[in-house]
N, C-alpha and C positions, 0 to 999 in steps of 0.2 A: 593055382592062384597067383603064386610068385611070378610065373611066366607072363601072366596077363599084366600084372603091375609093372614089370620090366618093359614090356612092349609098350605099355601106355606112357611110361615115363620117357622112353626113347622117342616116341612119336611127338610128345610135347616139347621135348628139347630141340628136336629136328625142326619143328614149326617155329619155335621162338628164335632159333638161331638163323634160319633162312628168311624170316620176315624182318629182320633188323636190317637197317641201312646205316652206313657211316655217314655222319654229318659233322663238318667242322663248326665249332662254335665261334662266332664273331662277337666279341664284347669289348667295351671300353669301360674303365672305372674312373669316375670323376669325383672330385671333392670341391665343394664351394664353401669358403668360410667368409664370413663378415667380420672385418676388423675395424671396430668404431674409431680407434685412435687414429687410424690411416683414412678413415672415411672411404673404405675401399672393400670390394670383394676380391679374395685371392682365390685362384682356381688352379687345381692341379688335374691334368688328364693323363691317364695311362692307356696307351693304345699300341697295338702290335706294329712293329716297324715295317715289316714286309708288306702289310696291307695298306699302310699309309704311303709307303714309297710307290706302290702300284697305283693308287689313286692319284698321287701327283703326276706320275708319268702319264696316265691317260688324260688328266686335265690339261697339262701344260705341254704334252707331246715331246717330253725330253726326260732322260733318266736323271734322278736326282741322287741315288746312292746314299740315303740317309744312314747315318751312324757308321759310315765306313771311311777309310782312307780317300776314297774316291768321291766323297760328298761334294756336290758342286757349291761354288762360292755364294750363290743367290738362294740357297735352300730356305734360309729364314724368311725371306721375302715372299717366296713361293708358299711356304707354310702359312703365312700371315694372310695372303690372298685367299688361299683355300679355306682356312677357317673362317674368315670374314664372310665368305659365301655360304658356308655350311653350319655355322654356330652363332646363335644370338641369344641375347638375355635382355629381358625387360624387368626393370626394378619398379615396383609400385605403378605398373602400366606404362612406364616411359622406357623407350629404347635406350640402350647404353652401348658405348663403344668398348669392345673386348680388345684388350692390348695383349698381343703375344710377346712374352718377355723372353723365353728361351726354352731350351730343351736339354735333356741329359738321357743317357742310355742306361738301362738296367736289364742285362741279359737281352732278350729279344723285345723288349718293350721300350718305346719312347715315352719319356715323361715330359710332358709340355706344361709350361707355366704361363699363366694369364693373370691379368688384373682388370678390374672395372673400377675407375676412379669416380670421385664426387658422389659417394653414396653415404648420406647422412643417417638414414634409417631404411629398414626393410619390412614392409608389411606383406608385400607378395614378391614372388620370383616367377617369371614366365621363361622357361628354358626351351629353346628349339635347337635341335642337333640333328643334322642329316650326314654327318661325317661317315664316309664309307658306304652309305646307303645306295649309291649308285652302282656298287659292286656286289654287295652282299645283303643277306638278311641280318643286319647289324643291329646290336643292342647297346644302348648307353645306359649305365647306372649312374645316377647322380646322388651323392650323399651331401647333405648341406648341414652346416652348423651356423645358426643365426641367433646371436645373443643366448647361447647355451642350449637353444631348442634344435634338436636333430630331426631331420625328415629326409626321406629318400624318394626318388622317382625313377621309374624305368621307361626309356624311350625306345620305340621300335619302329620298323619300316611302316607299319600301320598306325603308329602313334607317336609323331615326331615332336610334339609339343606337350610340356608338362607345366602345370601351374601349382605353386606351393604357397600357402598362406601362413603367415606368422602372427 
């Protein structure tokens, strides 16, 4: 009986190990906060440097070398152009300009800072994000805090737009 159980366990283990495939996980984590005193949305995005660097290279046909000593001088402008094309927000049904403020590095992650000005109140947010989706099965997690109310939305290649109501 023990021999049969051992053989069955080895068989199940073999099947489970051979049927698994390795898959890299592509995700960005984003935070959107409404700051009533500033009448603005403040946005922080965390995205892997190497993935974003590759996307910029493919889009603009030149190496950008993000977060290295070789980073090109117009990287901020290229990032703004790329994000303008791939990332948008509607507040209360009205399209808003997203301003790329800057970036910093934390290990292998680029932290990008944005804001949206002239927002006096937020009843709804429509977030569209296709960053890196031309390269990968990318996922974008958005956490929002609007007047103390927290909500989240997950955007994927199959669902690039999320609407949150407050």
